[in-house]
C-alpha positions as CSV (number, residue, x, y, z in Angstrom):
1,M,-59.6,45.0,36.2
2,G,-61.7,43.7,39.3
3,T,-61.5,40.4,41.2
4,Y,-65.2,39.7,40.2
5,L,-66.2,42.9,37.8
6,N,-64.2,42.3,34.5
7,P,-61.6,40.0,35.6
8,G,-59.7,40.0,32.6
9,S,-57.9,36.8,30.5
10,Q,-55.2,36.1,32.7
11,S,-56.4,32.8,34.0
12,Y,-57.7,31.6,30.5
13,Q,-54.2,32.9,29.3
14,M,-52.7,30.3,31.9
15,T,-54.4,27.7,30.5
16,V,-53.4,28.4,26.7
17,N,-49.9,28.4,28.1
18,S,-50.2,24.9,29.8
19,K,-48.2,22.0,28.2
20,I,-51.8,20.4,26.8
21,Y,-54.3,22.7,25.7
22,V,-57.0,21.7,23.7
23,D,-58.7,24.5,21.9
24,K,-62.7,24.7,22.5
25,T,-62.9,28.4,21.8
26,E,-65.4,27.4,18.8
27,M,-68.2,27.3,21.6
28,I,-68.0,31.0,21.7
29,Q,-69.2,31.4,18.7
30,Y,-72.5,29.4,19.5
31,L,-73.0,31.5,22.9
32,N,-72.4,34.3,20.5
33,S,-75.9,33.3,18.6
34,L,-77.6,33.4,21.9
35,V,-76.4,36.6,22.9
36,N,-79.2,39.1,23.6
37,T,-81.9,36.7,22.2
38,Q,-84.5,35.0,24.7
39,Q,-82.1,31.7,24.6
40,R,-79.0,33.8,26.4
41,F,-79.7,32.0,29.6
42,V,-77.3,28.8,29.5
43,S,-76.9,26.1,32.4
44,V,-74.0,23.6,31.7
45,S,-73.8,20.6,34.0
46,R,-70.8,18.3,33.9
47,P,-69.1,16.3,36.3
48,R,-65.9,17.3,38.3
49,R,-62.6,17.2,36.1
50,F,-64.7,18.0,32.6
51,G,-63.1,21.6,32.3
52,K,-66.0,23.7,33.6
53,S,-64.0,26.4,35.3
54,I,-61.8,26.5,32.3
55,A,-64.8,26.9,30.0
56,A,-66.0,29.8,32.3
57,D,-62.4,31.2,32.1
58,M,-62.5,31.7,28.4
59,I,-66.0,33.0,28.5
60,C,-64.9,35.6,30.8
61,A,-61.6,36.5,28.5
62,Y,-63.6,36.9,25.2
63,Y,-66.6,39.1,26.4
64,D,-64.6,41.2,29.0
65,R,-64.2,44.9,27.9
66,E,-61.0,45.5,29.9
67,A,-59.4,42.3,28.8
68,D,-57.8,43.0,25.2
69,S,-58.0,39.4,24.0
70,R,-58.0,40.2,20.2
71,D,-54.5,38.4,19.7
72,L,-55.5,35.8,22.6
73,F,-58.8,34.5,20.4
74,G,-57.4,35.4,17.0
75,K,-54.9,32.2,17.2
76,R,-57.4,30.1,18.1
77,L,-60.3,27.9,16.1
78,L,-62.8,30.4,17.0
79,A,-61.4,33.0,14.4
80,K,-61.9,30.2,11.8
81,C,-65.5,29.9,12.6
82,E,-68.4,31.2,10.1
83,P,-70.6,33.8,11.1
84,V,-73.7,33.0,12.6
85,K,-77.1,34.2,12.4
86,A,-79.1,35.7,15.3
87,G,-82.3,37.2,14.0
88,D,-81.7,39.7,11.6
89,Q,-77.8,39.9,12.7
90,T,-74.9,38.4,11.4
91,I,-72.3,37.9,14.0
92,T,-68.2,37.2,13.1
93,W,-66.1,35.6,15.3
94,D,-65.3,39.1,17.2
95,G,-68.7,40.6,17.2
96,Y,-68.6,40.4,20.7
97,L,-65.2,40.7,21.6
98,G,-64.5,42.8,24.5
99,K,-68.1,44.1,24.4
100,F,-69.5,43.9,27.9
101,D,-68.8,44.2,31.7
102,V,-68.6,40.3,33.0
103,I,-69.4,39.5,36.6
104,R,-67.4,36.2,37.3
105,V,-68.2,34.6,40.7
106,V,-67.4,31.2,42.2
107,M,-70.3,30.4,44.5
108,T,-68.3,27.7,46.8
109,K,-66.0,30.7,47.6
110,F,-68.6,32.4,49.4
111,L,-70.7,29.4,51.2
112,K,-68.2,29.0,54.4
113,K,-69.1,26.9,57.3
114,N,-71.3,28.2,59.6
115,V,-72.2,30.8,57.1
116,T,-75.9,31.3,56.0
117,A,-77.2,31.3,52.8
118,A,-78.4,34.8,53.2
119,E,-74.8,36.0,54.5
120,A,-73.4,34.6,51.6
121,L,-75.5,36.0,49.1
122,E,-75.0,39.4,50.9
123,N,-70.9,39.0,51.0
124,M,-70.9,38.2,47.6
125,Q,-73.0,40.9,46.4
126,R,-71.0,43.7,49.0
127,L,-67.7,42.1,47.1
128,V,-68.9,42.6,43.4
129,I,-70.3,46.4,44.3
130,R,-67.2,47.3,45.4
131,D,-65.6,46.2,42.1
132,Y,-68.5,48.6,40.4
133,K,-67.4,51.2,42.6
134,K,-63.8,51.4,41.5
135,A,-65.3,50.5,37.7
136,Y,-67.5,53.6,37.7
137,P,-66.3,55.8,40.2
138,D,-68.5,58.5,39.2
139,A,-71.8,56.6,38.9
140,E,-74.7,57.0,41.4
141,L,-74.9,53.6,43.0
142,L,-78.0,53.6,45.5
143,S,-76.9,50.6,47.6
144,D,-73.8,48.8,48.9
145,S,-75.3,45.5,49.4
146,D,-78.2,45.2,46.4
147,L,-76.4,44.0,43.2
148,I,-79.3,44.0,41.1
149,Q,-79.8,47.5,41.8
150,T,-76.2,48.5,41.1
151,I,-76.3,46.6,37.9
152,D,-79.5,48.4,37.1
153,D,-78.0,51.6,38.0
154,V,-74.9,51.3,35.9
155,Y,-77.0,50.1,32.7
156,A,-79.2,53.2,33.3
157,D,-76.5,55.6,33.2
158,N,-73.9,54.0,30.6
159,N,-76.4,51.7,28.6
160,R,-73.9,49.0,29.2
161,Q,-74.9,45.3,29.5
162,V,-73.3,42.4,31.6
163,V,-72.4,38.8,30.9
164,L,-72.8,36.7,34.0
165,V,-70.7,33.9,34.7
166,I,-71.4,31.9,37.5
167,D,-69.3,28.7,38.3
168,E,-70.3,26.3,41.0
169,W,-73.7,27.7,40.7
170,D,-75.3,24.6,42.6
171,A,-73.1,24.7,45.7
172,F,-75.7,25.8,47.6
173,F,-77.5,22.4,46.5
174,R,-74.7,20.2,47.1
175,E,-73.0,21.6,50.5
176,R,-76.5,22.7,52.0
177,K,-78.7,19.6,51.0
178,D,-81.3,20.2,53.7
179,D,-81.4,23.9,53.7
180,K,-84.5,24.3,51.7
181,E,-85.1,27.8,52.8
182,G,-81.5,29.2,51.8
183,Q,-82.0,26.9,48.1
184,K,-85.3,28.9,47.6
185,E,-83.8,32.3,48.8
186,Y,-80.5,31.9,46.5
187,L,-83.1,30.6,43.4
188,D,-85.2,34.0,44.0
189,F,-82.3,36.1,44.1
190,L,-80.7,34.2,40.6
191,R,-84.4,35.0,39.0
192,D,-84.6,38.6,40.2
193,M,-81.3,39.3,38.7
194,M,-81.8,37.9,35.5
195,K,-85.1,37.2,34.2
196,D,-86.7,39.6,32.1
197,N,-84.1,42.0,32.5
198,T,-82.5,43.4,29.3
199,H,-79.0,44.5,30.9
200,V,-78.5,40.9,30.9
201,A,-76.7,40.1,27.4
202,L,-76.0,36.7,28.4
203,A,-75.9,34.3,31.7
204,Y,-73.7,31.3,32.1
205,M,-74.2,28.9,34.7
206,T,-72.0,25.7,35.3
207,G,-71.8,23.3,38.0
208,I,-72.6,19.4,38.4
209,L,-76.3,19.2,38.8
210,P,-78.7,20.7,36.3
211,I,-81.4,23.4,37.6
212,K,-85.0,22.2,36.1
213,K,-86.5,20.7,39.2
214,Y,-85.7,21.8,42.4
215,G,-88.9,20.6,44.2
216,K,-91.9,22.9,42.9
217,H,-89.8,26.1,42.6
218,S,-89.1,26.6,39.2
219,A,-87.6,30.0,39.7
220,L,-85.1,29.6,36.9
221,N,-87.5,28.4,34.2
222,M,-85.8,30.6,31.6
223,F,-82.5,28.7,31.2
224,T,-81.9,26.2,28.7
225,E,-80.4,23.2,30.3
226,Y,-77.0,21.3,28.6
227,S,-76.5,18.2,31.0
228,M,-74.5,15.1,30.7
229,M,-77.9,13.7,29.8
230,F,-78.4,15.8,26.7
231,P,-75.8,18.5,26.2
232,R,-77.4,19.5,22.8
233,E,-75.2,21.9,21.2
234,M,-72.4,22.1,23.8
235,A,-71.7,18.2,23.1
236,P,-68.2,18.6,21.6
237,Y,-67.2,20.9,24.2
238,T,-68.4,18.7,27.0
239,G,-65.1,16.7,27.1
240,F,-62.2,15.6,25.1
241,T,-63.5,14.0,21.6
242,E,-62.0,11.3,20.0
243,E,-60.4,13.3,17.4
244,E,-58.6,15.4,20.0
245,V,-57.4,12.4,21.9
246,R,-56.0,10.6,19.0
247,S,-54.0,14.0,18.5
248,E,-52.6,14.0,22.0
249,C,-51.5,10.2,21.8
250,K,-49.8,11.0,18.5
251,E,-48.1,13.9,20.2
252,Y,-47.0,12.2,23.3
253,G,-46.6,8.5,22.0
254,M,-49.3,7.0,23.6
255,D,-51.5,4.0,22.8
256,Y,-54.9,5.2,21.9
257,A,-56.3,1.7,21.9
258,E,-55.3,1.7,26.0
259,I,-56.1,5.3,26.2
260,S,-59.7,4.5,24.9
261,D,-60.1,1.5,27.0
262,W,-59.5,3.6,30.3
263,Y,-61.0,6.7,29.8
264,D,-63.4,6.5,26.9
265,G,-67.3,5.6,27.1
266,Y,-69.3,8.6,27.7
267,T,-71.5,8.7,24.5
268,I,-73.5,11.8,24.0
269,S,-76.0,13.5,21.4
270,D,-75.5,16.7,19.7
271,R,-78.0,18.5,17.9
272,I,-79.4,16.8,14.6
273,P,-78.7,19.0,11.6
274,P,-82.1,20.1,9.9
275,E,-80.9,18.0,6.4
276,K,-79.9,14.9,8.6
277,R,-83.3,14.7,10.4
278,E,-84.9,12.4,7.7
279,E,-82.3,10.2,7.5
280,Y,-82.0,10.0,11.3
281,R,-85.7,8.8,11.6
282,E,-85.1,6.1,8.8
283,G,-82.2,4.9,11.3
284,K,-79.4,6.1,8.7
285,Y,-77.8,8.8,10.7
286,E,-75.6,8.6,13.7
287,G,-73.6,11.8,12.9
288,H,-74.9,13.4,16.1
289,R,-73.1,10.7,18.6
290,I,-70.0,12.2,20.2
291,S,-67.7,9.9,22.2
292,I,-66.0,12.0,25.0
293,Y,-63.1,11.6,27.4
294,S,-62.4,12.9,30.8
295,P,-60.0,15.7,30.2
296,L,-58.1,15.5,33.5
297,S,-57.3,11.9,33.3
298,V,-56.3,12.0,29.4
299,V,-54.0,15.2,30.5
300,E,-52.6,13.2,33.4
301,S,-52.0,10.0,31.3
302,M,-50.2,12.1,28.4
303,T,-47.9,14.2,30.7
304,T,-47.0,11.4,33.1
305,G,-46.8,8.5,30.3
306,I,-48.7,6.0,33.1
307,I,-52.5,5.0,32.3
308,K,-54.4,4.4,35.6
309,N,-57.0,5.8,37.5
310,Y,-56.8,9.4,38.1
311,W,-60.2,10.3,39.5
312,N,-59.6,12.5,42.6
313,K,-61.5,11.1,45.7
314,T,-64.0,14.3,46.2
315,E,-67.1,14.6,48.0
316,T,-68.8,12.9,44.9
317,F,-67.0,9.5,45.9
318,E,-68.4,9.8,49.3
319,A,-71.7,10.3,47.8
320,L,-71.3,6.9,45.5
321,S,-70.7,5.0,48.7
322,E,-73.3,6.2,50.6
323,F,-75.9,5.7,47.9
324,I,-74.5,2.1,47.5
325,G,-75.0,1.6,51.1
326,M,-78.4,2.9,51.2
327,N,-79.3,0.2,48.4
328,Q,-82.5,1.9,47.7
329,D,-85.1,-0.1,45.7
330,G,-82.6,-2.8,44.6
331,L,-79.7,-0.3,44.2
332,K,-77.1,-3.3,45.0
333,D,-78.2,-5.4,42.2
334,A,-78.2,-2.7,39.8
335,I,-74.7,-2.1,40.5
336,T,-73.6,-5.7,40.2
337,I,-75.0,-5.9,37.0
338,L,-73.3,-2.4,35.7
339,M,-70.1,-3.8,37.1
340,D,-70.5,-7.1,35.3
341,G,-70.6,-5.1,31.9
342,G,-74.1,-5.0,31.9
343,K,-76.8,-2.1,31.1
344,I,-79.8,-1.3,32.8
345,K,-82.8,0.7,31.6
346,V,-83.8,3.6,33.6
347,D,-86.5,6.5,33.9
348,T,-84.8,9.6,34.6
349,S,-88.1,11.6,34.6
350,T,-88.5,11.7,38.4
351,Y,-85.2,13.0,39.3
352,Q,-85.4,16.3,41.2
353,N,-81.8,17.1,40.3
354,D,-80.5,17.4,43.9
355,M,-78.6,15.0,46.3
356,T,-81.6,13.9,48.8
357,T,-85.0,13.8,47.1
358,F,-85.0,10.1,45.7
359,T,-88.1,8.3,44.7
360,G,-86.5,5.1,43.8
361,R,-83.5,3.6,42.3
362,D,-83.8,5.2,38.9
363,D,-83.2,8.6,40.8
364,V,-80.0,7.6,42.1
365,L,-78.9,6.2,38.7
366,A,-79.8,9.5,37.4
367,L,-77.8,11.6,39.8
368,L,-74.7,9.0,39.2
369,I,-74.8,10.0,35.2
370,H,-74.5,13.7,36.3
371,L,-71.6,12.9,38.6
372,G,-69.9,11.1,35.7
373,Y,-70.0,7.7,37.4
374,L,-72.4,6.5,34.8
375,G,-72.8,6.8,31.0
376,F,-76.2,7.2,29.3
377,D,-77.5,6.3,26.2
378,D,-80.4,8.8,25.8
379,E,-82.0,7.3,22.8
380,K,-82.1,3.7,24.6
381,S,-82.7,5.2,28.3
382,E,-79.8,3.0,29.4
383,V,-77.1,3.6,32.0
384,F,-73.9,1.7,32.0
385,I,-70.2,2.0,33.5
386,P,-68.3,3.5,30.8
387,N,-64.5,2.8,31.1
388,R,-62.1,0.9,33.2
389,E,-61.3,4.1,35.5
390,I,-64.9,4.6,36.7
391,L,-64.9,0.8,37.4
392,D,-62.2,1.0,39.7
393,E,-64.2,3.8,41.2
394,F,-67.1,1.5,41.7
395,K,-64.9,-1.2,43.2
396,A,-63.4,1.2,45.9
397,A,-67.0,2.5,46.5
398,T,-68.2,-1.1,47.1
399,K,-65.6,-1.7,49.2
400,D,-66.0,1.0,51.1
401,A,-69.7,0.5,51.5
402,K,-69.3,-2.8,52.8
403,N,-66.8,-1.9,55.4
404,T,-69.4,0.9,56.5
405,G,-71.8,-2.0,57.1
406,A,-73.7,-2.2,53.9
407,D,-74.5,-5.9,52.8
408,Y,-72.6,-5.6,49.5
409,K,-71.0,-8.7,47.5
410,H,-68.1,-7.3,45.4
411,H,-67.4,-8.4,42.1
412,T,-64.1,-8.3,40.1
413,C,-65.1,-8.2,36.3
414,N,-64.4,-6.9,33.1
415,I,-66.4,-4.2,30.9
416,D,-67.6,-5.6,27.4
417,R,-66.6,-2.7,25.4
418,A,-68.0,-4.2,22.1
């Protein structure tokens, strides 16, 4: 077991052992249907606190050939899943269990202060290659610093594919907002490592921002995006579902209505089953609409018995205050409407999926959807403040914007949850 190559199942086992564990392993069976297909490149973007790293740990534990995770997953919902079809193959729940080398990297670990993008990529590659040398001591590896070449070498000698799991993939775009050359170099590296390479059985990248439109440089156009605007088949795994929260409330003696008022409100769309699409077109089907909750807030309220704002003050809060203070294209007035319980139509098509390129108010609102500060009705193209916890954040952010010089009228109001 290595640090970056085949990291094992220990991290996910710690999640399973936690006081509150919500089983999301059925997600693995969906990923199994994508392995070794043209759809094997998966980008999942969610706000902070929505379980991105836990999902990454789960994926590593399942596919890692050295993890020995049959008992771990055999007790989970995954083991009850029906087989899935992928072309001519029928894949059972354990069809790919322990079948691949897994490379797991968290990009924020390498992007340290005063470290350039090129240096961060070089450090990451050297550390992963170090793990490769330990795992394959007899392999003839041609480079100490070229991870793409190393993966090719091992694949050529052993016919062993890899599953790539990249957490905090968007760190280069969040922490080095103005380093356009570094961002391009990073995208080119990811493209060269993955695109048209049969040694990659599955690539799973997760972060806050989606990846479709970084300027005109579309190096990663082979990825399918599963975002807060449209999570597709990942919808049930984006946060805690209503059924899961009701179960925890029953277990911990909490009032579901009060929990819902504080933490519910993100309504997202799953795929529509083929047999339901005619009903959907006739306005008779809404079964694809899923209400989700912020996992960390629910866990904190269950374990403490106290319902309050558990949203941690991170760089996303600083961004919220900054954007409100900018008041781009009448953003102040829009925030006032949202804080008074209103909804606003938005055009998300011009948003470039970064934190610097804004052509108007709607681009800022689109970013706030990805940061978790706004709910989004994709069928009506409307944004809204989802719950009381997020309303508290807007109150604090508008106050902060006012204290830093922005002309903002602070409103105290209630959200109409009808």
